VOBA-1610 file (N, C-alpha, C; in pm, whole numbers, padded with zeros to 5 digits, always signed):
BEGIN
Val+01387-01265-00493Val+01460-01338-00453Val+01454-01372-00281Val+01466-01499-00243Val+01406-01567-00113Val+01518-01626-00085Thr+01578-01605+00045Thr+01709-01683+00133Thr+01635-01746+00229Asp+01708-01814+00316Asp+01651-01912+00425Asp+01796-01932+00493Glu+01820-01910+00582Glu+01940-01902+00618Glu+01957-01972+00759Gly+01850-02104+00772Gly+01878-02194+00816Gly+01975-02300+00838Ala+02022-02358+00921Ala+02184-02433+00952Ala+02151-02564+00891Gly+02233-02591+00823Gly+02247-02729+00716Gly+02172-02745+00607Gly+02157-02834+00514Gly+02089-02850+00397Gly+01971-02825+00351Ala+01913-02947+00448Ala+01743-02941+00449Ala+01639-02828+00534Ala+01618-02762+00513Ala+01546-02627+00557Ala+01432-02728+00606Ala+01344-02717+00752Ala+01263-02753+00813Ala+01122-02700+00776Leu+01043-02719+00813Leu+00908-02638+00776Leu+00929-02514+00890Pro+00881-02445+00805Pro+00883-02265+00925Pro+00780-02285+00972Ala+00755-02235+01102Ala+00644-02209+01174Ala+00575-02085+01148Ala+00424-02086+01146Ala+00361-01923+01071Ala+00372-01842+01132His+00405-01718+01104His+00483-01588+01188His+00311-01543+01195Ser+00298-01469+01325Ser+00166-01416+01341Ser+00158-01281+01269Ser+00005-01200+01277Ser+00030-01114+01252Ser+00064-01000+01300Ala+00117-00998+01429Ala+00214-00872+01469Ala+00350-00886+01439Thr+00381-01013+01426Thr+00530-01010+01375Thr+00566-00992+01240Leu+00447-01032+01113Leu+00420-00977+01019Leu+00429-00804+01014Gly+00368-00785+01077Gly+00338-00614+01052Gly+00440-00534+01122Ala+00521-00614+01183Ala+00690-00557+01239Ala+00784-00604+01167Ala+00765-00646+01059Ala+00835-00686+00960Ala+00814-00651+00823Leu+00715-00576+00810Leu+00653-00483+00661Leu+00665-00350+00718Ala+00688-00325+00881Ala+00726-00173+00898Ala+00919-00145+00891Glu+00935-00265+00886Glu+01098-00252+00910Glu+01147-00227+00720Leu+01064-00291+00690Leu+01069-00271+00520Leu+01031-00151+00463Gln+00931-00097+00539Gln+00842+00022+00490Gln+00975+00155+00522Arg+01028+00053+00652Arg+01146+00221+00636Arg+01296+00197+00584Gly+01270+00065+00488Gly+01430+00105+00372Gly+01504-00042+00395Ala+01393-00124+00506Ala+01518-00276+00490Ala+01491-00290+00347Pro+01628-00393+00271Pro+01656-00400+00209Pro+01552-00560+00164Ala+01494-00621+00262Ala+01432-00718+00253Ala+01324-00751+00321Leu+01228-00801+00372Leu+01107-00842+00465Leu+01218-00926+00519Arg+01227-00999+00652Arg+01238-01083+00698Arg+01153-01126+00812Leu+01131-01272+00797Leu+01085-01331+00864Leu+01166-01485+00900Gly+01209-01465+01049Gly+01268-01602+01126Gly+01390-01595+00976Pro+01378-01690+01032Pro+01521-01733+00861Pro+01525-01670+00756Arg+01369-01659+00724Arg+01366-01617+00567Arg+01352-01513+00520Ser+01402-01448+00438Ser+01395-01324+00360Ser+01374-01305+00241Phe+01273-01198+00247Phe+01218-01178+00089Phe+01293-01046+00012Ala+01340-01063-00067Ala+01417-00895-00127Ala+01296-00857-00227Leu+01283-00719-00252Leu+01223-00686-00354Leu+01290-00656-00445Val+01386-00744-00435Val+01473-00760-00592Val+01380-00803-00757Gly+01374-00691-00854Gly+01311-00744-00969Gly+01156-00778-00936Val+01132-00667-00905Val+00937-00643-00884Val+00918-00679-00991Ala+00832-00708-01090Ala+00771-00675-01219Ala+00670-00614-01214Gly+00627-00508-01316Gly+00490-00448-01342Gly+00520-00313-01278Asp+00412-00237-01364Asp+00453-00061-01384Asp+00278-00061-01369Pro+00271-00018-01242Pro+00371+00009-01120Pro+00324-00148-01039Pro+00463-00177-00964Pro+00527-00261-00940Pro+00394-00346-00825Asn+00333-00454-00831Asn+00255-00536-00753Asn+00347-00613-00645Val+00405-00525-00528Val+00517-00584-00435Val+00443-00663-00328Leu+00335-00660-00311Leu+00250-00803-00212Leu+00225-00912-00344Arg+00200-00908-00480Arg+00196-01043-00532Arg+00363-01105-00565His+00469-00986-00621His+00583-01050-00571His+00621-01097-00431Leu+00559-01093-00345Leu+00599-01139-00195Leu+00564-01288-00221Leu+00421-01271-00233Leu+00370-01414-00228Leu+00420-01511-00324Ala+00448-01453-00462Ala+00491-01528-00579Ala+00643-01617-00490Asn+00706-01540-00418Asn+00838-01614-00369Asn+00849-01670-00251Gly+00713-01722-00193Gly+00709-01751-00089Gly+00663-01716+00052Leu+00608-01570+00063Leu+00595-01542+00155Leu+00454-01598+00254Gly+00399-01638+00142Gly+00252-01717+00211Gly+00293-01822+00280Glu+00412-01919+00249Glu+00444-02068+00281Glu+00449-02001+00445Val+00537-01882+00511Val+00543-01874+00630Val+00459-01774+00751Leu+00350-01777+00660Leu+00261-01688+00749Leu+00140-01790+00782Glu+00050-01752+00894Glu-00090-01794+00896Glu-00162-01827+00787His-00296-01851+00782His-00375-01862+00721His-00396-01784+00669Ala-00490-01686+00765Ala-00558-01584+00762Ala-00477-01458+00734Asp-00382-01466+00755Asp-00286-01336+00720Asp-00240-01358+00560Arg-00230-01498+00547Arg-00210-01503+00400Arg-00309-01466+00334Ile-00433-01515+00313Ile-00576-01434+00276Ile-00545-01312+00265Val-00519-01220+00376Val-00555-01073+00405Val-00431-01018+00289Val-00304-01072+00293Val-00218-01016+00220Val-00255-01021+00014Asp-00315-01155+00036Asp-00379-01149-00109Asp-00518-01110-00154Val-00591-01069-00087Val-00699-00959-00134Val-00639-00849-00091Val-00567-00785-00021Val-00490-00669-00063Val-00432-00641-00165Ala-00349-00749-00175Ala-00260-00770-00373Ala-00364-00723-00438Ala-00481-00836-00471Ala-00591-00796-00528Ala-00662-00687-00574Leu-00674-00594-00456Leu-00702-00473-00457Leu-00640-00344-00538Phe-00502-00382-00522Phe-00368-00291-00546Phe-00414-00344-00731Glu-00434-00481-00769Glu-00406-00512-00899Glu-00550-00450-00994His-00596-00442-00905His-00768-00377-00930His-00703-00221-01008Leu-00661-00148-00880Leu-00655-00049-00913Leu-00547+00023-01032Phe-00423-00115-01010Phe-00328-00104-01146Phe-00423-00108-01256Asn-00459-00216-01284Asn-00573-00272-01389Asn-00620-00150-01446Ser-00669-00071-01356Ser-00823+00025-01378Ser-00749+00142-01528Ala-00813+00164-01628Ala-00793+00245-01753Ala-00804+00376-01661Ser-00929+00404-01556Ser-00960+00559-01571Ser-00871+00610-01481Ile-00716+00525-01402Ile-00670+00605-01300Ile-00527+00605-01417Pro-00475+00738-01420Pro-00365+00809-01451Pro-00230+00730-01407Ala-00157+00667-01509Ala-00035+00605-01449Ala+00048+00667-01348Ala+00025+00788-01380Ala+00136+00850-01255Ala+00055+00860-01090Met-00054+00863-01124Met-00144+00825-00968Met-00117+00685-00967Lys-00096+00610-01056Lys-00078+00459-01028Lys+00006+00426-00979Asn+00119+00481-00954Asn+00259+00504-00931Asn+00283+00551-00800Leu+00193+00641-00741Leu+00146+00685-00615Leu+00102+00589-00563Ile+00000+00574-00584Ile-00052+00442-00494Ile+00006+00342-00442Ala+00112+00324-00529Ala+00151+00156-00519Ala+00264+00237-00377Glu+00321+00320-00383Glu+00383+00382-00211Glu+00279+00335-00137Leu+00147+00322-00110Leu+00017+00262-00046Leu-00008+00117+00018Gln+00066+00047-00061Gln+00087-00103-00024Gln+00089-00149+00067Leu+00251-00121+00154Leu+00270-00144+00289Leu+00207-00087+00399Pro+00192+00035+00364Pro+00072+00100+00504Pro-00055+00041+00487Val-00097+00015+00385Val-00262-00045+00374Val-00251-00215+00404Leu-00163-00265+00376Leu-00160-00415+00390Leu-00099-00407+00593Arg-00057-00302+00640Arg-00043-00298+00789Arg-00109-00298+00898Val-00214-00141+00778Val-00372-00167+00826Val-00465-00254+00845Ala-00448-00335+00694Ala-00547-00434+00716Ala-00488-00578+00789Leu-00370-00585+00811Leu-00349-00680+00920Leu-00415-00681+01040Ala-00400-00565+01079Ala-00438-00471+01212Ala-00550-00477+01224Asp-00645-00436+01142Asp-00798-00400+01151Asp-00873-00446+01086His-00930-00572+01076His-00992-00632+00992His-01140-00600+00900Ser-01171-00490+01013Ser-01273-00428+00971Ser-01232-00352+00796Phe-01138-00340+00772Phe-01078-00311+00626Phe-01162-00344+00542Phe-01189-00477+00530Phe-01214-00587+00437Phe-01424-00506+00451Ala-01477-00546+00551Ala-01606-00484+00552Ala-01673-00401+00549Asp-01570-00252+00585Asp-01637-00143+00636Asp-01614-00083+00497Arg-01708-00015+00359Arg-01637+00060+00291Arg-01606+00179+00338Ser-01643+00287+00444Ser-01591+00398+00489Ser-01473+00378+00598His-01412+00244+00584His-01284+00274+00676His-01219+00377+00553Pro-01102+00417+00645Pro-01040+00536+00637Pro-00954+00512+00459Ala-00864+00411+00515Ala-00793+00371+00422Ala-00825+00327+00278Arg-00953+00304+00254Arg-01034+00233+00179Arg-01102+00355+00099Arg-01149+00433+00160Arg-01192+00606+00106Arg-01064+00692+00093Leu-00956+00670+00128Leu-00838+00752+00084Leu-00802+00723-00065Leu-00757+00589-00104Leu-00762+00543-00182Leu-00860+00550-00310Asn-00982+00544-00273Asn-01060+00588-00370Asn-01072+00738-00395Leu-01079+00782-00314Leu-01044+00927-00330Leu-00934+00992-00409Leu-00816+00886-00404Leu-00693+00956-00473Leu-00730+00882-00667Ser-00763+00793-00632Ser-00827+00766-00784Ser-00924+00825-00841Leu-01054+00855-00743Leu-01122+00922-00812Leu-01060+01112-00903Ala-01022+01158-00774Ala-00936+01287-00800Ala-00847+01293-00916Ala-00786+01199-00941Ala-00728+01174-01087Ala-00767+01164-01216Ala-00859+01042-01174Ala-00922+01005-01288Ala-01016+01129-01345Thr-01063+01216-01263Thr-01146+01350-01288Thr-01073+01452-01307Trp-00899+01457-01245Trp-00880+01575-01282Trp-00865+01668-01402Asp-00898+01808-01402Asp-00919+01909-01527Asp-00757+01900-01557Gly-00727+01868-01670Gly-00585+01870-01772Gly-00498+01758-01724Glu-00374+01824-01740Glu-00274+01696-01726Glu-00247+01641-01605Phe-00238+01510-01551Phe-00217+01542-01424Phe-00067+01420-01422Gly+00019+01502-01363Gly+00170+01428-01333Gly+00263+01490-01281Pro+00370+01525-01235Pro+00461+01597-01142Pro+00441+01727-01181Asp+00414+01756-01251Asp+00375+01912-01233Asp+00226+01996-01224Ser+00146+01859-01199Ser+00023+01878-01165Ser+00012+01945-01013Ala-00105+02038-00925Ala-00121+02059-00811Ala-00166+01897-00704Leu-00237+01875-00780Leu-00312+01733-00719Leu-00159+01608-00691Tyr-00087+01573-00756Tyr+00034+01533-00846Tyr+00055+01553-00662Arg+00140+01705-00634Arg+00215+01748-00534Arg+00149+01698-00426Lys+00013+01736-00392Lys-00057+01720-00285Lys-00038+01566-00233Ala-00075+01490-00367Ala-00117+01335-00314Ala+00049+01289-00254Val+00157+01344-00322Val+00291+01309-00304Val+00326+01359-00133Glu+00243+01470-00094Glu+00280+01535+00065Glu+00187+01402+00148Leu+00069+01395+00106Leu+00001+01342+00205Leu+00056+01148+00202Ile+00085+01060+00075Ile+00152+00969+00126Ile+00291+00937+00177Asp+00324+01018+00157Asp+00483+01027+00242Asp+00476+01070+00358Ala+00356+01139+00415Ala+00330+01164+00544Ala+00258+00981+00611Ile+00203+00958+00546Ile+00114+00799+00598Ile+00235+00707+00564Arg+00354+00707+00478Arg+00455+00638+00450Arg+00504+00641+00563Arg+00615+00766+00620Arg+00639+00803+00720Arg+00615+00757+00876Asn+00483+00754+00864Asn+00461+00733+01025Asn+00477+00577+01056Pro+00490+00571+01169Pro+00532+00419+01228Pro+00417+00362+01280Asp+00356+00431+01278Asp+00196+00348+01296Asp+00111+00351+01225Gln+00084+00240+01154Gln-00051+00213+01053Gln-00145+00172+01140Asp-00218+00322+01132Asp-00379+00312+01217Asp-00445+00377+01110Arg-00550+00330+01105Arg-00692+00411+01083Arg-00709+00560+01057Glu-00646+00625+01192Glu-00645+00753+01221Glu-00552+00854+01113His-00438+00796+01055His-00369+00850+00981His-00408+00842+00778Phe-00455+00731+00816Phe-00569+00772+00693Phe-00639+00833+00653Glu-00761+00788+00799Glu-00864+00928+00804Glu-00777+01041+00795Ala-00680+01117+00842Ala-00634+01230+00818Ala-00601+01285+00662Gly-00548+01156+00608Gly-00487+01228+00470Gly-00574+01233+00422Arg-00695+01127+00420Arg-00834+01148+00367Arg-00899+01277+00376Ala-00913+01325+00499Ala-00973+01465+00523Ala-00897+01569+00439Ala-00757+01577+00499Ala-00671+01704+00404Ala-00713+01689+00254Leu-00709+01566+00229Leu-00712+01591+00040Leu-00860+01648+00003Glu-00931+01553+00097Glu-01064+01614+00041Glu-01123+01780+00069Thr-01049+01826+00192Thr-01084+01973+00193Thr-00949+02076+00061Trp-00860+01988+00070Trp-00781+02054-00036Trp-00860+02045-00166Leu-00944+01927-00208Leu-01046+01950-00336Leu-01109+02022-00309Asn-01209+02050-00188Asn-01300+02146-00222Asn-01260+02272-00244Glu-01131+02359-00201Glu-01110+02449-00186Glu-01036+02510-00359Gln-00970+02331-00377Gln-00971+02388-00560Gln-01065+02371-00605Glu-01196+02329-00583Glu-01310+02326-00683Glu-01378+02518-00662Arg-01355+02519-00509Arg-01406+02664-00483Arg-01316+02775-00560His-01220+02780-00603His-01108+02875-00685His-01170+02835-00834Ala-01191+02752-00861Ala-01219+02733-00993Ala-01354+02787-01034Asp-01437+02761-00943Asp-01592+02837-00948Asp-01546+02971-00919Ala-01490+03023-00845Ala-01469+03174-00851Ala-01390+03262-01003Arg-01263+03146-01060Arg-01230+03221-01133Arg-01347+03196-01254Ala-01427+03145-01277Ala-01517+03111-01399Ala-01641+03199-01372
//
């Protein structure tokens, strides 16, 4: 659902919004705003399709790209494609895909602020997404709300989502905590064997 709150009947072509403006609007949306607001345009997250829903594709399909600078439109599109790839992976359990979906806005915010996200395979946000996916795909036993990995992933993802500053350090802290936890789990399993 897109609304234009401009005066009069025909809306003038909106000015392109900067990365900083988009980042601030995404932060508001992440904090629970009902819609992404950029100037007079509002992009509500009502009726987002998919399981899990690709929020970024939804925003683009509803005209977000029309009000962004060209480079930012490409960033949103590439990050949306990254999540689409994860959501379409047969090896990642559905429960983890739903958790990973919660990282769409934080990952987009970090990618807008730090373009090394795309070129650097060791970027903490990319490494965290990879580690979450791999851990769930190789988890011994059923992966779901009752599993220890699920609970740990919720804890880490919630910490990232609650953080007002989306920077690589928060993703690195989450990745390091998950890696440490997974190593501890493996040591405990080896000790029991």
